[in-house]
Phi, psi and omega in degrees: 000322180295318179294321179296317178297317178296317179295316179296318178297316179297320180295315180295317179296318180291323178293317180292327177293320181290328178282342183272000182291139175277134179282119179250132180246134178269127178237165180230129177219130182052045179058027176233137179277140175227160178236137181230153175218166182253007182234125176229007180094002176230154183284084184289321186295150180139192185263127177245130179226165171290152180299130179060027177225153178263343177207155002288158183234165170227131177238122180252124174272154182290346180271006178091010174249171178177189179227129176242128179255126180273182183297337176279003181067021175274126180268133179232138175287138181231162168244134187221164175189163177256135183297137181214180175278176178299335181271356178095009178278121182299141177261123182212163176245121183276134176241189177284109182060029179205167174217139180245132181237171173254120181260117179253139174210159172216152177291130181269086179222169181274353181287139179292331181292337184262024181262023184258128178280136180245145183249133175223151176287147177227128182226151176240129179249104190293322182290329179268349183056047180229150175240141182233137168255122179059023178071359185245311183271130189233149175220134174273149180224163177239134179278000000 
């Protein structure tokens, strides 16, 4: 009975550990490898808009997909992530009441021309409880 309990405990711990892994994706840009993830400990997913405007918008899903609308109001499906290490630890530069990350995305299409990863700054301003993509598109968050 003692062995069964020990075995069951080990099985449950290993299963919970494997499900808790952050999904890290390897991407290539300018012949350099980068790693991205969709989890950084803050609620990144959601709707980002320009201040006091309803469009263009960016919507990020928690699974690394989303929709980015450009200035022409054309909506494009995207794949996105925040740069991290191979182990999934986000890479950021800490500022005064803020953190800056690298936001990578690419247009999710079957065309070969749209297979290029694009880099934009992503920042979190803790005192204002706001997140910015490229300093323009903003989302408020709650901790």
